[in-house]
C-alpha positions as a Python dict, from the first residue, in 0.01 Angstrom:
ca = {
    (1, 'M'): (0, 0, 0),
    (2, 'R'): (42, -207, 316),
    (3, 'K'): (-231, -8, 493),
    (4, 'L'): (-469, -53, 200),
    (5, 'F'): (-396, -426, 188),
    (6, 'F'): (-468, -463, 563),
    (7, 'I'): (-796, -269, 528),
    (8, 'S'): (-905, -493, 242),
    (9, 'I'): (-853, -802, 459),
    (10, 'L'): (-1071, -656, 735),
    (11, 'L'): (-1346, -571, 489),
    (12, 'S'): (-1332, -926, 356),
    (13, 'L'): (-1372, -1068, 707),
    (14, 'F'): (-1671, -845, 781),
    (15, 'S'): (-1844, -927, 454),
    (16, 'S'): (-1804, -1303, 510),
    (17, 'C'): (-2052, -1290, 802),
    (18, 'N'): (-2401, -1337, 660),
    (19, 'D'): (-2578, -1136, 929),
    (20, 'G'): (-2311, -874, 980),
    (21, 'D'): (-2214, -1007, 1326),
    (22, 'I'): (-1875, -1143, 1418),
    (23, 'I'): (-1904, -1446, 1641),
    (24, 'I'): (-1633, -1419, 1904),
    (25, 'T'): (-1624, -1708, 2148),
    (26, 'D'): (-1379, -1974, 2253),
    (27, 'F'): (-1639, -2142, 2476),
    (28, 'N'): (-1415, -2077, 2771),
    (29, 'F'): (-1668, -2179, 3035),
    (30, 'E'): (-1532, -2268, 3377),
    (31, 'A'): (-1617, -2633, 3445),
    (32, 'S'): (-1691, -2556, 3809),
    (33, 'N'): (-1959, -2303, 3709),
    (34, 'L'): (-2205, -2569, 3596),
    (35, 'N'): (-2537, -2525, 3772),
    (36, 'N'): (-2882, -2677, 3748),
    (37, 'C'): (-3246, -2634, 3843),
    (38, 'G'): (-3579, -2793, 3762),
    (39, 'G'): (-3665, -3156, 3815),
    (40, 'P'): (-3859, -3449, 3667),
    (41, 'G'): (-4032, -3320, 3357),
    (42, 'A'): (-3774, -3053, 3277),
    (43, 'Y'): (-3418, -3046, 3408),
    (44, 'I'): (-3210, -2741, 3318),
    (45, 'F'): (-2830, -2738, 3321),
    (46, 'Y'): (-2641, -2420, 3245),
    (47, 'N'): (-2301, -2256, 3256),
    (48, 'I'): (-2265, -1877, 3266),
    (49, 'N'): (-1958, -1674, 3170),
    (50, 'N'): (-1968, -1299, 3240),
    (51, 'S'): (-1594, -1239, 3219),
    (52, 'L'): (-1526, -1102, 2870),
    (53, 'F'): (-1886, -1066, 2763),
    (54, 'A'): (-2207, -1223, 2888),
    (55, 'E'): (-2267, -1567, 2743),
    (56, 'S'): (-2421, -1895, 2844),
    (57, 'I'): (-2461, -2250, 2728),
    (58, 'S'): (-2753, -2455, 2854),
    (59, 'L'): (-2908, -2798, 2818),
    (60, 'V'): (-3272, -2885, 2877),
    (61, 'L'): (-3369, -3247, 2940),
    (62, 'E'): (-3742, -3305, 2932),
    (63, 'T'): (-3761, -3643, 3101),
    (64, 'S'): (-3975, -3791, 3374),
    (65, 'D'): (-3677, -3986, 3505),
    (66, 'I'): (-3558, -3902, 3856),
    (67, 'L'): (-3193, -3815, 3808),
    (68, 'F'): (-2893, -3808, 4044),
    (69, 'L'): (-2998, -4105, 4263),
    (70, 'E'): (-2775, -4372, 4109),
    (71, 'S'): (-2418, -4376, 3981),
    (72, 'G'): (-2364, -4414, 3608),
    (73, 'T'): (-2363, -4237, 3272),
    (74, 'V'): (-2678, -4169, 3070),
    (75, 'E'): (-2678, -4063, 2704),
    (76, 'Y'): (-2924, -3816, 2554),
    (77, 'V'): (-2929, -3763, 2177),
    (78, 'L'): (-3003, -3397, 2110),
    (79, 'N'): (-3321, -3342, 1910),
    (80, 'G'): (-3373, -2968, 1956),
    (81, 'I'): (-3703, -3019, 2139),
    (82, 'T'): (-3701, -3243, 2444),
    (83, 'Y'): (-3320, -3261, 2458),
    (84, 'A'): (-3202, -2918, 2354),
    (85, 'V'): (-2885, -2708, 2377),
    (86, 'N'): (-2865, -2328, 2347),
    (87, 'Y'): (-2565, -2101, 2323),
    (88, 'R'): (-2644, -1734, 2382),
    (89, 'K'): (-2474, -1396, 2409),
    (90, 'Y'): (-2637, -1107, 2595),
    (91, 'D'): (-2615, -731, 2616),
    (92, 'D'): (-2551, -746, 2992),
    (93, 'D'): (-2447, -989, 3265),
    (94, 'I'): (-2688, -1267, 3358),
    (95, 'T'): (-2754, -1456, 3680),
    (96, 'D'): (-2907, -1787, 3783),
    (97, 'D'): (-3252, -1625, 3780),
    (98, 'Y'): (-3237, -1610, 3403),
    (99, 'F'): (-3274, -1991, 3391),
    (100, 'C'): (-3436, -2079, 3722),
    (101, 'S'): (-3690, -1807, 3798),
    (102, 'N'): (-4057, -1905, 3785),
    (103, 'I'): (-4108, -1590, 3580),
    (104, 'P'): (-3810, -1555, 3341),
    (105, 'P'): (-3662, -1202, 3345),
    (106, 'T'): (-3711, -985, 3038),
    (107, 'T'): (-3357, -851, 3053),
    (108, 'P'): (-3080, -878, 2955),
    (109, 'N'): (-3152, -912, 2587),
    (110, 'V'): (-3020, -1199, 2378),
    (111, 'T'): (-2794, -1062, 2105),
    (112, 'I'): (-2687, -1390, 1946),
    (113, 'E'): (-2833, -1738, 1979),
    (114, 'F'): (-2716, -2071, 1845),
    (115, 'L'): (-2926, -2387, 1875),
    (116, 'G'): (-2794, -2740, 1908),
    (117, 'A'): (-2869, -2921, 1583),
    (118, 'S'): (-2707, -3247, 1687),
    (119, 'G'): (-2483, -3404, 1946),
    (120, 'I'): (-2487, -3652, 2234),
    (121, 'A'): (-2510, -3531, 2593),
    (122, 'L'): (-2343, -3754, 2851),
    (123, 'L'): (-2458, -3705, 3209),
    (124, 'T'): (-2230, -3885, 3453),
    (125, 'T'): (-2345, -3916, 3814),
    (126, 'I'): (-2134, -4034, 4107),
    (127, 'V'): (-2345, -4117, 4412),
    (128, 'T'): (-2225, -4175, 4766),
    (129, 'K'): (-2466, -4335, 5014),
    (130, 'N'): (-2409, -4391, 5383),
    (131, 'D'): (-2639, -4525, 5654),
    (132, 'E'): (-2407, -4407, 5934),
    (133, 'D'): (-2492, -4720, 6132),
    (134, 'G'): (-2147, -4782, 6280),
    (135, 'I'): (-2056, -5070, 6047),
    (136, 'E'): (-1793, -5018, 5776),
    (137, 'E'): (-1929, -5191, 5465),
    (138, 'D'): (-1803, -5211, 5108),
    (139, 'P'): (-2004, -4986, 4873),
    (140, 'E'): (-1907, -5221, 4590),
    (141, 'S'): (-2080, -5512, 4764),
    (142, 'N'): (-2425, -5619, 4648),
    (143, 'L'): (-2511, -5767, 4987),
    (144, 'D'): (-2872, -5709, 5094),
    (145, 'T'): (-2924, -5931, 5399),
    (146, 'D'): (-3296, -5866, 5442),
    (147, 'N'): (-3382, -5838, 5069),
    (148, 'D'): (-3555, -5505, 5119),
    (149, 'G'): (-3396, -5342, 4813),
    (150, 'L'): (-3146, -5141, 5019),
    (151, 'L'): (-2793, -5276, 5010),
    (152, 'N'): (-2638, -5321, 5353),
    (153, 'Y'): (-2394, -5033, 5316),
    (154, 'F'): (-2681, -4783, 5311),
    (155, 'D'): (-2945, -4986, 5498),
    (156, 'N'): (-2974, -4869, 5859),
    (157, 'D'): (-3153, -5194, 5954),
    (158, 'D'): (-2948, -5465, 5787),
    (159, 'D'): (-3150, -5764, 5907),
    (160, 'G'): (-3495, -5608, 5867),
    (161, 'D'): (-3602, -5675, 6227),
    (162, 'N'): (-3718, -5314, 6284),
    (163, 'V'): (-3435, -5255, 6531),
    (164, 'P'): (-3182, -5014, 6372),
    (165, 'T'): (-2834, -5160, 6324),
    (166, 'L'): (-2687, -4881, 6534),
    (167, 'N'): (-2892, -5006, 6832),
    (168, 'E'): (-2772, -5365, 6792),
    (169, 'L'): (-2395, -5317, 6807),
    (170, 'G'): (-2329, -5231, 7169),
    (171, 'S'): (-2161, -4926, 7319),
    (172, 'E'): (-1828, -5104, 7368),
    (173, 'F'): (-1809, -5201, 7001),
    (174, 'L'): (-1900, -4850, 6889),
    (175, 'A'): (-1637, -4705, 7120),
    (176, 'G'): (-1374, -4934, 6969),
    (177, 'N'): (-1322, -5133, 7288),
    (178, 'D'): (-1474, -5456, 7162),
    (179, 'E'): (-1378, -5640, 6844),
    (180, 'F'): (-1720, -5796, 6802),
    (181, 'P'): (-2073, -5649, 6796),
    (182, 'L'): (-2340, -5784, 7030),
    (183, 'D'): (-2465, -6141, 6990),
    (184, 'N'): (-2739, -6174, 7253),
    (185, 'D'): (-2820, -6543, 7197),
    (186, 'K'): (-2457, -6647, 7135),
    (187, 'D'): (-2545, -6825, 6811),
    (188, 'G'): (-2250, -6679, 6621),
    (189, 'V'): (-2465, -6433, 6428),
    (190, 'P'): (-2435, -6074, 6554),
    (191, 'D'): (-2763, -5915, 6653),
    (192, 'Y'): (-2756, -5664, 6365),
    (193, 'L'): (-2771, -5957, 6120),
    (194, 'D'): (-2987, -6189, 6333),
    (195, 'T'): (-3365, -6188, 6277),
    (196, 'D'): (-3421, -6367, 6612),
    (197, 'D'): (-3192, -6192, 6859),
    (198, 'D'): (-3284, -6394, 7169),
    (199, 'G'): (-3310, -6734, 7000),
    (200, 'D'): (-3666, -6806, 7116),
    (201, 'T'): (-3782, -6896, 6760),
    (202, 'I'): (-3995, -6580, 6747),
    (203, 'L'): (-3874, -6322, 6497),
    (204, 'T'): (-3751, -6004, 6660),
    (205, 'R'): (-3985, -5812, 6430),
    (206, 'Y'): (-4279, -6012, 6575),
    (207, 'E'): (-4192, -5937, 6938),
    (208, 'D'): (-4366, -5603, 6903),
    (209, 'A'): (-4676, -5626, 7120),
    (210, 'N'): (-4800, -5271, 7060),
    (211, 'G'): (-4746, -5292, 6683),
    (212, 'D'): (-4562, -4961, 6650),
    (213, 'L'): (-4280, -5117, 6443),
    (214, 'D'): (-4037, -5073, 6733),
    (215, 'P'): (-3959, -5390, 6932),
    (216, 'T'): (-3728, -5197, 7166),
    (217, 'N'): (-4018, -5049, 7368),
    (218, 'D'): (-4210, -5372, 7436),
    (219, 'F'): (-4158, -5506, 7790),
    (220, 'T'): (-4356, -5787, 7951),
    (221, 'D'): (-4147, -5735, 8264),
    (222, 'T'): (-4031, -5375, 8291),
    (223, 'S'): (-3737, -5473, 8512),
    (224, 'N'): (-3577, -5683, 8238),
    (225, 'D'): (-3469, -5643, 7876),
    (226, 'P'): (-3732, -5589, 7606),
    (227, 'D'): (-3913, -5901, 7489),
    (228, 'Y'): (-3702, -5943, 7174),
    (229, 'L'): (-3391, -5986, 7392),
    (230, 'T'): (-3555, -6215, 7652),
    (231, 'A'): (-3564, -6582, 7549),
    (232, 'A'): (-3806, -6670, 7831),
    (233, 'I'): (-4070, -6445, 7676),
    (234, 'A'): (-4203, -6551, 7337),
    (235, 'N'): (-4494, -6322, 7262),
    (236, 'S'): (-4570, -6299, 6891),
    (237, 'N'): (-4745, -6029, 6690),
    (238, 'A'): (-4704, -6110, 6321),
    (239, 'I'): (-4581, -5786, 6163),
    (240, 'D'): (-4457, -5809, 5806),
    (241, 'Q'): (-4384, -5443, 5757),
    (242, 'Y'): (-4069, -5236, 5778),
    (243, 'R'): (-4026, -4911, 5965),
    (244, 'I'): (-3898, -4598, 5790),
    (245, 'H'): (-3535, -4620, 5680),
    (246, 'S'): (-3303, -4322, 5630),
    (247, 'Y'): (-2962, -4278, 5469),
    (248, 'Q'): (-2734, -3994, 5366),
    (249, 'I'): (-2679, -3931, 4995),
    (250, 'T'): (-2442, -3707, 4801),
    (251, 'S'): (-2446, -3682, 4421),
    (252, 'D'): (-2180, -3525, 4199),
    (253, 'I'): (-2228, -3481, 3825),
    (254, 'E'): (-2030, -3411, 3509),
    (255, 'L'): (-2192, -3304, 3184),
    (256, 'V'): (-2023, -3340, 2844),
    (257, 'I'): (-2162, -3305, 2491),
    (258, 'N'): (-1986, -3490, 2212),
    (259, 'N'): (-2005, -3400, 1843),
    (260, 'L'): (-2200, -3083, 1917),
    (261, 'V'): (-2323, -2884, 1618),
    (262, 'L'): (-2466, -2538, 1690),
    (263, 'V'): (-2646, -2345, 1418),
    (264, 'N'): (-2781, -1995, 1366),
    (265, 'G'): (-2923, -1964, 1017),
    (266, 'S'): (-2633, -2047, 788),
    (267, 'E'): (-2378, -2000, 1067),
    (268, 'E'): (-2247, -2320, 1221),
    (269, 'I'): (-2018, -2397, 1515),
    (270, 'T'): (-1894, -2749, 1580),
    (271, 'K'): (-1732, -2884, 1895),
    (272, 'E'): (-1602, -3239, 1908),
    (273, 'T'): (-1612, -3231, 2287),
    (274, 'M'): (-1799, -2960, 2478),
    (275, 'I'): (-1753, -2982, 2855),
    (276, 'L'): (-2050, -2807, 3013),
    (277, 'G'): (-1893, -2863, 3353),
    (278, 'N'): (-1925, -3047, 3680),
    (279, 'K'): (-2104, -2988, 4005),
    (280, 'S'): (-2061, -3138, 4351),
    (281, 'G'): (-2354, -3190, 4584),
    (282, 'V'): (-2638, -3178, 4332),
    (283, 'I'): (-2806, -3384, 4601),
    (284, 'D'): (-2667, -3358, 4953),
    (285, 'G'): (-2902, -3465, 5227),
    (286, 'T'): (-3113, -3743, 5373),
    (287, 'I'): (-3349, -3981, 5197),
    (288, 'S'): (-3620, -4144, 5410),
    (289, 'L'): (-3839, -4424, 5280),
    (290, 'T'): (-4025, -4735, 5383),
    (291, 'P'): (-3891, -5039, 5194),
    (292, 'N'): (-4136, -5277, 5036),
    (293, 'F'): (-4170, -5598, 5236),
    (294, 'N'): (-4063, -5910, 5047),
}
């Protein structure tokens, strides 16, 4: 009797599945396995688990926004079209190519697919920027000395005089042997924050006779300092343009979906909090740009 009773329970479980399939998943995706590809227009985020059986969960964000450049959290309300989530099982292991190849592979085959009917995706980005200019500055500060749109902590020319900050500090200061950076005209404002380094009333940026946006190579007298550091020389070439700026940037992300509802026909899976994962170094490199002149 006990055997018959046990068999009847199994039969009941099988018959309760409308399509004859048993959905076995605990959504045990490793957070560190989150990956991404694509860019403005269509970003793809995905997490693959090939441990017990091949499965994936993915999120597509069709947005023209340029992501990962600023810290913060952005919400996307799933609509199944432009902001869409898919959970899939496959008949074989899958790789990154399944999501990121220009020509999607035809195998493995999808055996089960659930679509996100509703939910809110939260993309949190943590950005670190560094101009590596030799000055320790507070990333929480909103100081932008030259009003070029780049805050001082990632602006490699803090005063906008077209002489990089690193070149205006002095070797002794950079070596740790001097408490104060250079102040050529002794006006109490260090050169890296002084728009007129020699105090001759001509902007350092204007003491650029050849107009190449580099005042350091302009010498009226080749035996002396460049013109922008020589008060006796006051040549002026009105240049209201910045040279190219560069800074290092690293972006880390975390992706969570709240109140996720996945459906497949009459089958439904709900997850109050679905952690798709996190990824370090989504961006890890150098950004170069020419700030707008204000």
